[in-house]
C-alpha positions as CSV (number, residue, x, y, z in Angstrom):
1,M,70.0,-23.3,66.8
2,V,72.0,-26.4,67.6
3,I,71.3,-30.0,66.8
4,S,71.8,-32.2,69.8
5,Q,73.2,-35.6,68.6
6,N,72.3,-37.4,71.8
7,H,68.6,-36.9,71.6
8,H,68.4,-36.2,67.8
9,A,66.6,-32.9,68.7
10,V,67.1,-29.3,67.7
11,V,68.0,-26.9,70.5
12,H,66.7,-23.5,69.6
13,G,68.4,-21.4,72.3
14,P,70.4,-21.5,75.5
15,S,67.3,-21.4,77.8
16,G,68.0,-18.0,79.3
17,S,71.6,-18.6,80.3
18,P,73.7,-16.7,81.1
19,F,71.2,-13.9,80.5
20,P,67.5,-14.0,79.6
21,T,68.3,-12.5,76.1
22,S,71.4,-14.7,75.4
23,E,71.5,-16.5,72.1
24,F,73.8,-19.0,70.4
25,E,76.4,-17.3,68.2
26,H,80.1,-17.4,67.3
27,S,81.0,-16.0,70.7
28,S,79.3,-19.0,72.3
29,I,82.5,-21.0,71.5
30,P,84.9,-19.1,73.7
31,A,82.2,-18.7,76.3
32,T,81.6,-22.4,76.4
33,V,85.4,-23.1,76.7
34,K,85.6,-20.7,79.6
35,K,82.7,-22.3,81.4
36,L,83.7,-25.9,80.7
37,F,87.2,-25.4,82.0
38,N,86.2,-23.1,84.8
39,L,88.7,-20.5,83.5
40,S,89.3,-17.6,85.9
41,S,90.5,-15.1,83.2
42,P,88.0,-12.4,82.3
43,F,85.8,-12.7,79.2
44,L,87.4,-11.4,75.9
45,T,84.5,-9.0,75.2
46,K,80.9,-8.3,76.5
47,R,79.8,-10.3,73.5
48,D,81.2,-13.6,74.7
49,Q,80.1,-12.8,78.3
50,W,76.5,-12.5,76.9
51,A,76.6,-15.5,74.5
52,G,74.7,-18.7,75.3
53,T,76.9,-21.7,76.0
54,F,76.8,-25.3,74.8
55,E,78.0,-27.1,77.9
56,G,74.5,-28.6,78.5
57,I,74.6,-30.3,75.2
58,F,78.2,-31.5,75.6
59,Q,77.7,-32.9,79.1
60,K,74.8,-35.1,78.0
61,R,77.0,-37.3,75.8
62,T,78.2,-40.5,77.5
63,E,80.0,-42.2,74.6
64,P,81.9,-41.1,71.5
65,R,80.0,-40.4,68.3
66,T,80.1,-43.0,65.6
67,D,78.6,-41.0,62.7
68,C,81.6,-38.9,61.7
69,P,82.1,-38.7,58.0
70,E,85.2,-40.5,56.6
71,K,85.6,-37.9,53.8
72,L,84.7,-34.3,54.0
73,P,82.9,-32.6,51.0
74,T,84.9,-30.4,48.7
75,P,84.6,-26.8,49.8
76,V,82.5,-24.5,47.5
77,K,83.8,-21.0,46.7
78,I,81.5,-18.5,48.5
79,R,82.3,-15.4,46.5
80,K,83.2,-14.5,43.0
81,G,86.5,-12.6,42.7
82,E,89.1,-11.6,45.2
83,A,88.7,-10.1,48.7
84,K,87.9,-6.3,48.7
85,E,91.2,-5.3,50.3
86,E,90.4,-1.6,50.2
87,A,87.0,-2.0,52.0
88,K,86.7,-0.8,55.6
89,L,86.7,-3.5,58.3
90,S,83.5,-5.2,59.4
91,E,82.5,-5.1,63.0
92,F,83.9,-8.7,63.5
93,Q,87.1,-7.7,61.7
94,Q,87.4,-4.7,64.1
95,E,87.1,-7.1,67.0
96,L,89.9,-9.2,65.6
97,M,92.0,-6.0,65.3
98,Q,91.3,-5.3,69.0
99,L,92.6,-8.7,70.0
100,A,95.7,-8.1,67.8
101,A,96.2,-4.7,69.5
102,V,96.3,-6.4,72.9
103,L,99.0,-8.8,71.6
104,K,101.0,-5.8,70.4
105,G,100.4,-3.7,73.5
106,D,98.7,-1.0,71.3
107,N,95.6,-1.2,73.4
108,I,97.2,1.0,76.0
109,L,97.6,3.9,73.5
110,T,95.1,6.8,73.6
111,S,94.3,6.3,69.9
112,Y,93.0,2.8,70.7
113,P,90.3,1.6,69.7
114,E,89.0,4.7,67.8
115,K,92.0,4.8,65.5
116,T,92.9,1.1,65.4
117,G,90.3,-0.6,63.2
118,K,87.8,2.2,62.5
119,E,89.5,3.6,59.5
120,T,91.6,0.6,58.6
121,T,91.2,-1.2,55.3
122,V,91.0,-5.0,55.1
123,K,94.5,-5.1,53.6
124,E,95.9,-2.9,56.4
125,G,94.1,-5.0,59.0
126,K,95.5,-8.2,57.7
127,Q,99.0,-6.9,57.8
128,Y,98.5,-5.5,61.3
129,M,97.1,-8.8,62.6
130,E,99.9,-10.8,61.0
131,D,102.5,-8.5,62.5
132,A,100.9,-8.8,65.9
133,V,100.8,-12.6,65.9
134,K,104.4,-12.7,64.5
135,R,105.7,-10.4,67.2
136,F,103.8,-12.3,69.9
137,F,105.4,-15.6,68.8
138,E,108.8,-14.1,68.5
139,A,108.6,-12.7,72.0
140,G,107.5,-16.0,73.3
141,L,110.4,-17.8,71.6
142,Y,112.9,-15.2,72.9
143,A,111.5,-15.6,76.4
144,K,112.0,-19.4,76.1
145,R,115.6,-18.9,75.0
146,M,116.1,-16.6,78.1
147,G,114.9,-19.4,80.3
148,V,111.4,-18.1,81.2
149,D,109.1,-20.9,82.5
150,E,106.8,-21.8,79.6
151,E,103.8,-21.6,81.9
152,Q,104.5,-17.9,82.4
153,I,105.1,-16.9,78.7
154,V,101.5,-16.4,77.9
155,Q,101.3,-14.0,80.8
156,M,104.0,-11.7,79.5
157,R,103.4,-8.0,79.2
158,P,102.4,-7.2,75.7
159,S,105.0,-4.4,75.6
160,L,107.6,-7.0,75.0
161,T,106.0,-7.8,71.7
162,T,106.2,-4.1,70.6
163,R,110.0,-3.8,70.9
164,S,111.8,-3.9,67.6
165,P,114.7,-6.3,68.1
166,S,118.1,-5.1,66.7
167,K,118.7,-8.7,65.7
168,T,116.5,-11.4,64.3
169,P,115.2,-13.9,67.0
170,N,117.6,-16.6,65.8
171,E,120.6,-14.4,66.3
172,H,120.0,-13.9,70.1
173,P,122.2,-15.9,72.4
């Protein structure tokens, strides 16, 4: 359900698009971005391919909103205690692990995705994802120093991020 600010109406669903069973959900955000910008890259998962998109709501606005709050409310703690780091990953957390595995190049291994994510704890998953992002950024910075065109860096083979450099990125020529 989405509240349309233009018409002060509640939009209950995506009107059967892209599929008759599509609904609004978290994956509607990347699906909407892909549709709005006419991106040629494939969908991330079947989930965002199925998700309803918001472009019909965004495209109706003809002027900027004027009702934005000047001060956001103080966040309220949603759980008592700390995260359960020894718990197994939720389905959503497993999907994040799959994305991290692509960044690291682990998605081409035979143990993927059965091993990666299924038996991982929250603590291990957090470390894995942090390492994947760190290596991805390090590889991008290294590629920039080597003179690679910035437009091409995001298209690098993930295997570059799996190599363990003998020197830290700042020590490379």
